N, C-alpha and C positions, 0 to 999 in steps of 0.2 A: 663675771658671773658671781652672784652673791652666795655666801656660805649657806649650805643646807639645801641649795637648789638642785633639782634632779631633772635630767633630760627626758626621763621616762615618766610621762604624766600618768598617774593612776586613774583609772575610770571608776565610776561609782556604780556601775551595773554589776549586779550580783551574778556570780557564776559559780559552778561547782567544778573543781579540778579533780581529775583522775577518778571520776565516778559518774555513773549514769544518773540522770534525774530520776528522782523517786517520787512515789505518791505523797510522801511526807513533805517534800519540797513544794509540791503543788498546794498542799493543804496549808503550809506556812505562808506562802505567798498570798493565798486567797483569804486566809484568816478564818478558815473553817476546819472542822475535824476531818481526819482521814476517811472516816466512815461516810461523811457527806460527799467527799470527792468520789469515793468509790461508787456511791449511789448515783451520783451525777453521770458517771461513766457508764454504768451498767443498767440503771433504771431512771433515765432522764425525766420520764413522765412523772416521777415521784418527787422531783425536786422543784422548789419554787423558781420561777423564771429568772428572777434577779441573781439568785445563787448560781443557777446553771450558767448564766452569762459570765459570771465572775470566774467560775472554774474553767470554762471554755477559753476565757481570755488568758488564764494562767497557764493552761496546757499549751496554748499557742506560743505564749511568751517564752516558756521554759524548753519547749520541744519534747516534752514528756510523751512517751509512747506507752500506752497501757499494756500490761501483761495480760493479754487475752486469755492465755492458757490458765493462768492462775485465777482470773476472774471468771472463767468458765467452769471451775471445779464444782461449784454448787450445782450447776445444771448438767455438768458432764458434757458440755458442748464447747468445742473450740471455735466453731463458725468457720472452720477451715477444711477445704476439700483438696485433696491432692490428685494430680494427674501425671501419669508417666507415659512419655511417648519416645520413639526411637530418636527422632531428630526434631528439634523446634524450628529449623529452617526449611523443613519439608512442608510444602503448601498443603498437601492432602491431610497431614496431621494438624497443622496450624489452624486450618479452617474448622476442623472438628472441634478443637480445643476452644476456639473463639466462640462458637455457638454454645458449647458446654458452659463456658465461663459466663457468657451473658445471662443464661438461664439461671445460673446459681446466684449471680450477683443480685438479680431481681428478687431472690429469696433471702438476701442478707448474708450470703456466704462469699468468701474470698478463695481463689484457687492458687495452690502451690504447684508449680510446674517442675517436673523432674525429667531429665534426659537420660535415657538408658543406652543410647548407641545401638549397635546391632550385634550383640553377642550371640553365641549359640543358644544360650538361654535368653529369654526375652526381656530380662532385666537383671541388673546386678544385685546380688544379695545385700551389699553395703548400701546401695541406694534405697532399697525397700526398708532396710533397718533404720536408716537416717530419717526417711519420711515418716514411718510409723512412730519414731520416737518424738515427733512433733504432735502426736495425738490427733490426727485429722479425724473429722466426723465421717468421712467416706473417702473412697479411693477409686480412680479410674485407671484401668490397666490397658495397655495395648497388646492384643493377642491373648491366646488361651493356653500357651504352653509356658510352664514355669518350672524351675528347678524344685527339687524336693524340699531344699532349705527355704526357698521363697514361699512355697505352698504352706509350710508349717507356720511360718511368720504371719502370712496373710490370714490364715485361718485362726491362728491364735489370737490376732488382734481383736477379733469379734466386732468388726465394724462393717457397714454396708460396702460391698464391692461391686463394680461393674466392669467386666471385660468387654473390649470393643475390637473392631476390625477383623472379627473372626467369629465363627460359630461353633458351639459345642452343646450337646443335649445335657451335659453335666457341668454347668458353670460353677465356679467357686461360690457365687451368690446369684448374679444376674449377668447377662450378656447381650450386647447389641452389635450386630455386624452382618456379615454375609458369608457365603460359602466359597472359599477360594477353589475348592475342588469343582464345584459347579461352574465357576467362572472359567476355569481352564477348559472344561468340556464345551462350554458355549462358544468360546473363541475357536476351538477346533471345529465345531459344527459350522461356524461362519466361514472358516477357511475351505471346508469341504464343499460348502454351498456355492462358493465362488470359483471352485474348480482349480484351485492351486495345488500343484503336486510337489513343488519345491518349497521347504519351510526353513527359515533360519530363526534363531532365538537369541536375543540379547537380554540377558537377565542379571539382576542383582543376586548376590549370594545371601539371600534373605529368606527366612523360613517360609513365609506366607508366598512369596514369589515362587519359591521352589515347588510348593504344593500346587500351585497353578500350572507350572511347567510340566510336572509329572502327569497331572490329569489331561493336559493337552496332548502330550506325547502318547499316552495310552489310547486316547480317542482316535488320534491320527492313525496309529498303527493298526487299530481295529478296523479301519477303513482302507488299509493297504498303503498308507502314505508313510514311508520309512526314510531313513537316511537323513533326518533332520540334523542340521548343524547348529551348535550352540557356542555362544561366547558368554562366559560368566564373569561379571565384574564385582568388585568390592563395594558394598554400600558405605555411605550414602551416595546416590547416583548423581551425576551432573552431565552436562552436554558433552564435555570431553570424553567421558567414559562411553557415551553413545557412539561417538565418532570412532573410538578405538574398537568398539564392538563390531561395527560393520567392517572395519579394516580386517579384523580377525576372521570374520565370516567369508570375506572375499579371499583371504589367504587360504582358507580351507576349500575353496572352489565354488563358493556361492556367487552366482552372477545374475540370476533371475528368480522370481518368486515372491514370497511374502515374508517379511521380518516382523516377528512378534516381540514386543519390548514390555518389560515388566513395569515400566513408568513412562509417562509422557515425556519426561526429561531425557530419558534415554532415546525415545523415539525422535525427539527433536535433534538430538546428536547424530542419529543414524541419517536423518533427512539431510542435515548439514554436510555430512561426509559424502552422501550420494551426490548432492549438487556440486561439491568441490571436484568430484570425479566425472562429472558430466553424465551421471546415471539418472535417467528420467523416472519420475514417480508420478503415477503408479505403473507406467508402461513396462519398464523393466523390473522394478522392485516396488512392491506395495509395502505399506507400513501400518501397523496397528499398535496403539499404546495402551496405557492403563491409567486410570484416574480422572480423565477429562479435566485437567487443570485449566485455569482461566485463559491460558494462551493457546490451548489446543485448537480451538475453532478459528483462530486468527493466523495460524501458520499458513504458509503457502507451499504446497496445497494444504487445505485444512486436514487435520489429523483425525483418522478413524481411531476410536478409542473406547474403553469400557468406563462407563460412568458409574460412580459410587455416590450415593446421596450422603455427602459428608455432613451437611447441616443437620440432617435427620439423625445421624449417629450421635452428634453432640447433644442435641435437644433431648432425645429419648434417654440417653445415658443420665443426663441431669435429672430428668423426671424419675427415673428408677431410684437413683440415690436419694432424692428428696423424699420419695415415698417410704423408702426403707428407714431413713433417719427419723421420720415422723411416726414410724410404727404402723403405717398404712399397708394394707394387703397389696401385694403385686400379683395381679392375675397372669401376666405374661412375663415370667422371668427370662425367657429367651425370645429376643426380638430379631427377625430377619428383615433387613431393610432392602435386600435384593440388589440387583445390578442391572445395567442396560448397555448394550452394544450400540454406540453412536456411530453410524456409518457416514463418513465424509469422503473427501476427494483422494485421500492417500490409498484407498482400496477399491 
């Protein structure tokens, strides 16, 4: 090996160590001013095609990510909408967010997704604070019950808000959803119309599910159906919890009648446990779910459930936020998408 030789060959590719790529780096590589680069990013229609191409090529080469918050200070727009849901792996929420996001993307917005879990209050104060700190142009919330601290932050942010998956005559701003109380009553009326006298409930310990349960029990008791047995499981729900729920009901003496579940996932678990025990559905035990998830119609037997128009919730929520962001009048700040009981073979 000759003197001065080095095993580590240096590359001629420029790079920046220990620092993020800046607007100045892009400008230097392109050979234009930072003002021109900024204009190319924020107002590309005002930049010559050749210059725009050079800037775009430099951005791609360096991996530069524009600071959209800083760039939006002049217009006070971040082009960011936040959405908070209890669980991102729950299909009923995921589908709503998908339609919500698609509508907003078509209008030039991106969606920041936050997962709140299932606390007693419908979202964590820290999560709300972190999201509002990103200065979104609007916010989708799941539910209408918020802690006092969250309400203060949400109202103090002075941005368009839409609450979903519930109803209230006095929303923080706007609301798209349905009445859980009316849903519970409707399920009770269905049970009564079918002549069931024995009722079991497998429900998640979730605020909205418990509202439906209370309305259901009150309606049943008003028609002389008492002694309803209940198994309450911790959210998020899964098939195993549904199986455990039916085990608990059977342990309490439930052997025939109808089992009302707070989700189709729990209902699937109840059906699985019933089959494992040789219990026939619906001859011995009928089952009704909630949500009408994609698998409900393909279960054997097909699941009776409550259908919620999830796409409508997502689309209407996006429409309300876009209208509020654009300063357009909202004629209906409270939108009820309703619900429908879908009768299938399990009842």
